[in-house]
Structures are given as structure tokens and as C-alpha cells.
C-alpha positions in Angstrom: 0.0 0.0 0.0 1.3 3.4 -1.0 2.2 5.6 2.0 -0.7 7.9 2.8 -0.5 11.4 1.6 -1.5 14.5 3.6 -5.2 15.2 4.0 -6.9 18.3 2.6 -7.4 21.1 5.1 -10.8 20.7 6.7 -12.1 24.2 5.9 -9.7 26.0 3.6 -10.2 26.3 -0.2 -7.3 24.5 -1.9 -5.6 26.3 -4.7 -3.1 24.7 -7.1 -1.8 25.4 -10.5 -2.6 21.9 -11.8 -5.2 19.4 -10.7 -4.6 15.8 -11.9 -7.4 13.3 -11.8 -6.3 9.7 -11.4 -3.1 8.0 -10.1 -2.6 5.3 -12.7 0.1 5.4 -15.4 -1.2 8.7 -16.8 -1.6 10.6 -13.6 1.7 9.5 -12.2 3.6 10.3 -15.4 2.1 13.7 -15.4 3.1 14.3 -11.8 6.6 13.1 -12.4 7.1 15.4 -15.4 5.7 18.4 -13.6 8.3 17.9 -10.8 11.1 17.5 -13.4 9.9 20.8 -15.0 10.1 22.5 -11.6 6.3 22.8 -11.3 5.4 21.8 -7.8 1.9 23.4 -7.3 -0.2 20.4 -8.2 -2.4 17.7 -6.7 -3.3 14.2 -7.8 -6.7 13.0 -6.7 -7.4 9.2 -6.8 -10.8 7.6 -6.0 -9.2 4.3 -4.9 -7.3 3.6 -1.7 -4.0 3.1 -3.5 -2.2 4.3 -6.7 -2.1 2.2 -9.8 -5.4 2.9 -11.6 -6.5 -0.2 -13.5 -3.5 -2.1 -12.0 -4.9 -1.6 -8.5 -8.6 -2.0 -9.2 -8.2 -5.2 -11.2 -6.9 -7.9 -8.9 -8.7 -11.0 -10.3 -6.8 -14.3 -10.5 -4.3 -14.3 -13.3 -4.6 -10.6 -14.0 -1.6 -9.6 -16.2 -0.6 -7.3 -19.0 -0.7 -8.3 -22.7 2.3 -6.1 -23.6 5.8 -7.2 -22.6 7.1 -5.7 -19.3 10.1 -4.0 -20.7 7.8 -1.9 -22.9 4.9 -1.6 -20.6 6.8 0.8 -18.3 8.1 4.4 -18.5 10.9 5.0 -20.9 12.5 7.3 -18.3 12.2 4.8 -15.4 13.3 1.4 -16.8 13.5 -1.6 -14.6 16.0 -4.5 -14.8 14.1 -6.5 -12.3 11.0 -7.7 -14.3 10.5 -11.4 -13.5 8.5 -12.3 -16.6 8.2 -11.3 -20.3 4.5 -10.4 -19.5 4.1 -8.9 -16.1 1.3 -9.7 -13.6 -0.9 -7.2 -11.8 1.1 -7.2 -8.6 4.4 -6.7 -10.3 3.1 -3.7 -12.3 1.6 -2.2 -9.2 4.9 -2.6 -7.3 6.7 -0.9 -10.2 4.3 2.1 -10.0 4.7 2.3 -6.2 8.5 2.3 -6.8 8.0 5.3 -9.2 6.1 7.2 -6.5 8.9 6.7 -4.1 11.7 7.3 -6.5 10.3 10.6 -7.8 8.8 11.8 -4.5 5.1 11.9 -5.5 3.6 10.9 -2.2 3.1 14.4 -0.8 1.1 15.3 -3.9 -1.3 12.4 -3.7 -4.8 12.4 -2.2 -6.1 8.9 -2.1 -9.8 7.9 -1.5 -10.7 11.2 -3.1 -13.2 10.9 -5.9 -13.3 13.7 -8.6 -16.9 15.0 -8.8 -16.9 17.9 -11.2 -15.0 20.9 -12.6 -16.5 24.1 -13.9 -14.5 26.6 -15.9 -14.7 30.2 -14.6 -14.1 32.4 -17.6 -13.7 35.6 -15.6 -11.0 34.2 -13.4 -9.4 31.8 -15.8 -9.6 28.9 -13.4 -11.2 25.5 -13.0 -13.4 25.2 -9.9 -13.4 21.6 -9.0 -15.2 19.5 -6.4 -13.6 16.4 -5.1 -14.2 13.9 -2.2 -17.0 14.9 0.1 -17.5 18.4 -1.3 -13.9 19.7 -1.0 -13.3 22.6 -3.4 -10.1 22.9 -5.4 -9.2 25.8 -7.7 -6.8 25.1 -10.5 -5.6 26.9 -13.5 -5.1 23.6 -15.3 -7.1 20.4 -15.2 -5.6 17.2 -16.4 -7.6 14.0 -16.8 -5.7 10.8 -16.2 -8.9 8.8 -15.6 -8.4 6.5 -18.6 -11.1 4.2 -20.0 -10.8 1.0 -18.0 -12.4 1.9 -14.7 -16.2 1.7 -15.0 -17.3 -2.0 -15.4 -19.7 -2.9 -18.2 -22.6 -5.2 -17.1 -24.7 -6.8 -19.8 -28.5 -6.3 -19.6 -29.7 -9.8 -18.8 -33.3 -10.4 -18.0 -33.8 -11.5 -14.5 -30.2 -10.9 -13.4 -31.4 -9.1 -10.3 -33.3 -12.3 -9.2 -30.2 -14.4 -9.0 -29.8 -15.5 -5.4 -26.1 -16.4 -5.4 -23.0 -14.2 -5.5 -22.5 -12.2 -8.7 -19.6 -9.8 -9.4 -17.5 -8.3 -12.2 -13.9 -9.4 -12.7 -12.7 -5.8 -11.9 -14.3 -6.0 -8.5 -13.4 -9.6 -7.8 -14.9 -10.9 -4.5 -12.3 -13.1 -2.9 -14.7 -13.9 0.0 -16.7 -16.1 -2.4 -15.6 -19.7 -2.2 -15.5 -21.1 -5.8 -14.3 -24.6 -4.8 -16.7 -27.2 -6.2 -19.3 -24.6 -7.3 -21.1 -24.3 -10.6 -19.8 -21.1 -12.0 -21.2 -19.1 -14.9 -18.7 -16.8 -16.6 -20.2 -14.3 -19.0 -17.8 -13.1 -21.7 -14.6 -14.3 -23.4 -12.7 -11.0 -23.5 -9.3 -10.0 -22.2 -10.1 -10.5 -18.6 -12.0 -13.7 -18.9 -9.3 -15.5 -20.9 -7.0 -14.8 -17.9 -9.1 -15.7 -14.9 -10.9 -18.7 -16.5 -7.7 -20.9 -16.6 -7.0 -19.9 -13.0 -10.4 -20.9 -11.5 -11.3 -23.9 -13.8 -9.3 -26.5 -11.7 -11.1 -25.4 -8.5 -14.8 -25.2 -9.6 -17.2 -28.1 -9.9 -18.6 -26.9 -13.3 -17.7 -23.9 -15.3 -20.1 -22.6 -18.0 -18.5 -20.1 -20.3 -21.0 -18.0 -22.1 -19.5 -16.6 -25.4 -21.2 -14.1 -27.6 -18.4 -13.6 -30.2 -15.2 -15.6 -30.3 -12.0 -13.5 -30.1 -8.9 -13.8 -32.2 -6.2 -15.2 -29.9 -2.5 -15.5 -30.7 0.2 -17.2 -28.6 1.4 -15.3 -25.6 4.9 -16.9 -25.5 5.4 -15.9 -21.9 8.6 -16.9 -20.1 10.5 -16.1 -16.9 13.4 -13.7 -17.2 16.4 -15.4 -15.7 18.6 -13.8 -13.0 21.4 -13.9 -15.5 19.6 -11.6 -17.8 18.5 -9.3 -14.9 22.2 -9.0 -13.9 23.1 -8.2 -17.5 20.4 -5.5 -17.8 21.6 -3.9 -14.6 25.3 -4.1 -15.5 24.9 -3.0 -19.1 22.0 -0.6 -19.5 22.5 -0.6 -23.3 21.3 -4.2 -23.4 18.1 -3.2 -21.6 17.6 -0.3 -24.0 18.2 -2.6 -27.0 15.8 -5.2 -25.6 13.1 -2.5 -25.3 13.8 -1.3 -28.8 13.4 -4.9 -30.1 10.1 -5.3 -28.4 8.9 -1.9 -29.6 9.6 -2.6 -33.3 8.2 -6.1 -33.0 5.0 -4.6 -31.7 5.0 -1.6 -34.0 5.2 -3.6 -37.2 1.7 -5.0 -36.4 0.2 -1.6 -37.3 0.5 -2.7 -40.9 -2.5 -5.0 -40.4 -4.6 -2.1 -39.1 -3.6 0.0 -42.0 -5.1 -2.4 -44.5 -2.2 -4.6 -45.4 -4.1 -7.7 -46.2 -1.1 -9.9 -46.6 0.2 -9.1 -43.1 -3.3 -9.4 -41.6 -3.8 -12.8 -43.2 -0.4 -14.0 -41.8 -1.5 -13.1 -38.3 -4.9 -14.8 -38.8 -3.0 -17.9 -39.9 -0.9 -17.8 -36.7 -4.1 -17.5 -34.7 -5.8 -20.4 -36.5 -2.8 -22.7 -36.1 -2.7 -21.8 -32.4 -6.4 -22.8 -32.1 -5.9 -26.0 -34.1 -2.9 -27.0 -31.9 -4.8 -26.5 -28.7 -8.3 -27.6 -29.5 -8.7 -31.0 -31.1 -12.5 -31.3 -31.0 -13.6 -30.0 -34.5 -17.0 -28.8 -33.2 -15.5 -26.8 -30.3 -12.8 -25.5 -32.7 -15.5 -24.2 -35.1 -17.3 -22.5 -32.2 -14.1 -20.7 -31.3 -13.2 -19.6 -34.8 -14.0 -15.9 -35.5 -16.1 -15.1 -38.5 -14.8 -11.5 -38.9 -11.4 -10.0 -39.9 -8.7 -9.8 -37.4 -8.5 -6.3 -35.9 -12.2 -5.6 -35.8 -12.1 -6.4 -32.1 -9.2 -6.5 -29.6 -6.7 -9.1 -30.4 -6.0 -11.3 -27.4 -2.9 -13.2 -26.3 -3.0 -16.4 -24.3 -1.2 -19.7 -24.0 -3.6 -21.4 -21.5 -7.1 -20.3 -22.4 -7.7 -22.8 -25.2 -6.3 -25.8 -23.2 -8.7 -24.9 -20.3 -11.6 -25.4 -22.6 -10.6 -29.0 -23.1 -11.3 -29.8 -19.5 -14.2 -32.1 -18.8 -15.7 -29.6 -16.2 -15.7 -26.7 -18.6 -18.5 -26.1 -21.1 -18.4 -23.3 -23.8 -21.9 -22.0 -24.4 -22.3 -20.1 -27.6 -26.0 -19.6 -27.3 -27.2 -16.2 -26.1 -28.5 -15.8 -22.5 -32.3 -15.5 -22.5 -32.9 -15.2 -18.8 -31.2 -15.5 -15.4 -33.2 -17.3 -12.8 -32.7 -17.6 -9.0 -30.3 -20.5 -9.3 -29.6 -20.9 -13.0 -29.0 -19.4 -16.4 -31.3 -20.1 -19.4 -30.1 -19.7 -23.0 -32.1 -19.1 -26.2 -32.3 -22.8 -26.9 -34.3 -23.3 -23.7 -31.6 -25.1 -21.8 -31.2 -24.1 -18.1 -27.9 -24.6 -16.4 -27.7 -24.7 -12.6 -25.4 -22.0 -11.3 -24.1 -21.0 -7.9 -22.0 -18.0 -8.8 -22.0 -15.6 -11.8 -18.8 -13.8 -12.8 -19.0 -11.0 -15.4 -15.9 -10.8 -17.7 -17.6 -8.2 -19.8 -15.1 -5.4 -19.9 -15.5 -1.7 -19.3 -17.5 1.2 -20.7 -14.5 2.3 -22.5 -16.3 4.4 -25.2 -18.2 6.5 -22.6 -15.7 8.9 -21.1 -16.2 10.8 -17.9 -19.0 8.6 -16.6 -20.4 9.9 -13.3 -18.5 13.2 -13.4 -19.2 16.7 -14.8 -16.7 18.8 -16.7 -18.2 22.2 -17.8 -16.4 24.4 -20.1 -17.0 27.9 -21.7 -20.6 29.0 -21.9 -21.7 26.3 -19.5 -21.3 23.5 -22.1 -20.7 20.0 -20.5 -18.1 17.7 -22.1 -20.8 15.1 -22.7 -22.9 17.6 -24.7 -19.8 18.8 -26.7 -19.2 15.2 -27.6 -22.7 14.1 -28.2 -22.4 13.9 -31.9 -18.7 13.1 -32.2 -15.8 12.8 -29.8 -12.9 14.9 -31.0 -9.8 16.3 -29.4 -6.6 17.9 -30.8 -3.9 15.2 -30.6 -6.4 13.3 -28.5 -5.6 15.8 -25.7 -7.4 19.2 -25.9 -11.0 20.0 -26.7 -12.3 23.3 -28.1 -14.3 25.2 -25.6 -12.5 23.7 -22.6 -9.5 25.9 -21.9 -6.5 24.6 -19.9 -8.1 21.1 -19.9 -5.8 18.2 -21.0 -7.0 14.7 -21.5 -4.5 11.8 -21.3 -5.6 8.9 -23.4 -8.4 10.9 -24.9 -10.4 10.1 -28.1 -8.7 7.9 -30.7 -5.5 7.4 -28.7 -6.0 3.8 -27.7 -3.5 1.5 -29.4 -4.4 -2.0 -30.6 -0.8 -3.0 -31.5 1.6 -1.4 -29.0 2.1 -0.2 -25.5 -0.3 2.6 -24.4 2.4 3.9 -22.1 4.1 5.3 -25.2 1.0 7.3 -26.0 0.8 8.5 -22.4 4.3 9.8 -22.4 3.8 11.6 -25.8 0.7 13.3 -24.5 2.4 14.3 -21.3 5.3 15.8 -23.2 2.8 17.9 -25.2 1.0 19.0 -22.1 4.2 20.1 -20.4 5.1 22.1 -23.4 1.8 23.9 -23.3 2.2 24.6 -19.6 5.7 26.0 -20.1 4.3 28.3 -22.8 1.5 29.4 -20.6 4.0 30.2 -17.8 6.2 32.2 -20.2 3.3 34.3 -21.4 2.1 35.1 -17.9 5.5 36.4 -17.0 5.5 38.9 -20.0 
């Protein structure tokens, strides 16, 4: 747990130059770069009890990153101590905690402090924000580091409220629920589900995996990084840099498939099909798991153990749509009811609905939701017309499907810092 930061004054109005919302990769990167630029009048508010963002909130069994560790980290804060090619949740969180300590961010953090709203005051040129339980913060600059993976998406299933057993989303995993020997329904086969299903399948009595659309899955090829290589990375930083560059270009070349290169896309599809054929021998099951759409239309997943898990005798893949949830079971469109003790939703997040549950009001009293009602746009994915001094990290059209999103965060933070330096110079004239 990150060392607790100082509390807000009980009655005083807090004034800072920069208010940062969120203490995940984005918010922490912004804070670090502010300190490096000599800008120390800022606060980072975080709704959770610890830093890390999605890497604190998501603690389901098997939670891990699908980008290699040496690239899913800050370029300015490399680590030679990653234990695996693909890091797990705890290791990523430990890395971010280390960054907080290394760069002295703790005094600027306010944990357990939810951002409520921010209203632009045109006459004063400031943002009037409300955080926590009605605490007011005035800031000249507002930076959103909230990201898109923090509000769970629940499917609208008829009768779901009548289910009498435990039901929870993977992002709010309930470890108090004993899954041993239970009949468990897992709804969804996305990025989270393909990680926790292999972890819980050996424990449960029966696992029903409800699939709407099969994902494209390529081999993960994960492995432990040996102590020999860790020592080499520490002793010769150039080798660590070269390894990161190798991973970057290996990932970056994948963008060709998204840019319409059908030859490249077909090669990756062939890799995914061969992976499926090697792991799943039952032709009927293999057909059910084969996507009927082009690779890249949905998130491409990586896993070595998801397909083998579906070969287990206590696991059933259910491709039929859920028609109804009953008190102790789930009924599909074909009329079959399966007895269920626990329901786990692996249905992702409301990633295309930014600023859920908060208000950001710009010039003329226009809310960000209204400004984006027809189309979400932002210059460089960062700034929005009509919302002065408001910077969004990982804003519209900045999510990557082929490489590390940390690269995008760093680029947007660099742009934001340049803007703040320009603002500072102009105020001094």
C-alpha cells in the first residue's frame, strides 16, 4: 500500500496550478514530469485507496498485461528486475509504487478522493473543482488521467437481479466467495475472462463459459526472465535499451495489419488459426471458437492457457445467447437451463463512454458530454475546443491495438508540459 498522503485542510479552499485526476500510469507520469519541470503546485486525486489505476482496481486471478514488461513501463524509469516477459498485476503495481517513491510523488497524492466535477470560470481563468465529500479545489489547469478502464460494463440480462447467489464483475473480484466445487457461470470471453478462467477452472465443480463472439487469440509466448539476464540488464543498461527497442519494433510492425495490409493481416490470422488448431482437437469446439470476422475488428488477445482450459471435462463453452437469469440458474435461447451457484461477469468496461459519473463544464456552461454528443474529437487526443486549460490523457482515438499505451501517455504528457511552459512564459511577460 502506498504511503498515505497528507489530507486536505478541513475548511480552507485548496488552490493549485494543476489538478490531476487519477493516479494510474497517466496521472503518475504527469506528476513526475511536472516535478522534473520545476512545477510543484499540483495535486493528484485518486478515488481508490491506492495508486495504480487499473492495476490496483483489477486484482482478479491471473490478472496480467498483454504487452511485454520492458515496454509496458516508463521509458524514463526502466527496470532491470521484471521477472517475466509479460508482467502480472502485482508486479506492475509494485513498479508504479516504486516510481512514486523514486520521484517523491507521495506528498502530492490524495487517495480515497473521488473527482466529482470541474466548472470553468471564464472571468478568473480557473477551474473550480469539487472532489471527495464536497472539497473545493481551484486550479488553472485540469488534467484528466482517468483512462477508460475503470467503469465496469454489465450486460443487460433479463432476471439478473433475481439471481440468489454471488455475482460480481472481474474488476471487483470478490475473494470472499468460495468457488471450490461450485457451478460457476462466466459471462464473456474477452481480455479479462481468458486470464481468470484458466485460474479458476481447476477449482470449480462446473464452469459454464458464455460466449457471444469468439475473439482472435494469438500465442502469448510468456517466459520467466532469468537472473542472468537481470544482472546483464543492470550491469549494461545498453542491453536493456536494446531489448526494449526490439520489443517496440516487433509490436509496431503490427500496425500494418490495421492500415489495410491484407497480406500481413492474413499471416497473423493464420498464426491464430494454427494456435487454435494445436490447442483444440474437437472440431465442433474449434468451429465455435473460430472468429467469422477479420482480425483487428475487435481487440486481439494473447494467451497460452485459455484454449487448453476449454478441453477440461468440467468446462462447457456455451455459444447460445443468454435469454434469462433465474434464481439458481441461467437459461439460454435454446431453452436449456444450467444450474449456477456463482455468476462472474468478464464483460469489460464502458471504454467508449468517457467521464462517466463526473461533470466537466467548459466555456458557456457546455458540458463535455454535450460537446461530444455527436462526435468525440480532441486535438492530438488531448485538448477540446471550448474547454480551456483542460488536457485529457488517453483521450479520443488514442487507444492502441498493437503497441504499449504507455508510449501514448508519455507523448501526450510531453505535449501537455510544453503547453504549460508556454502558458507560464506568457504570464511572465
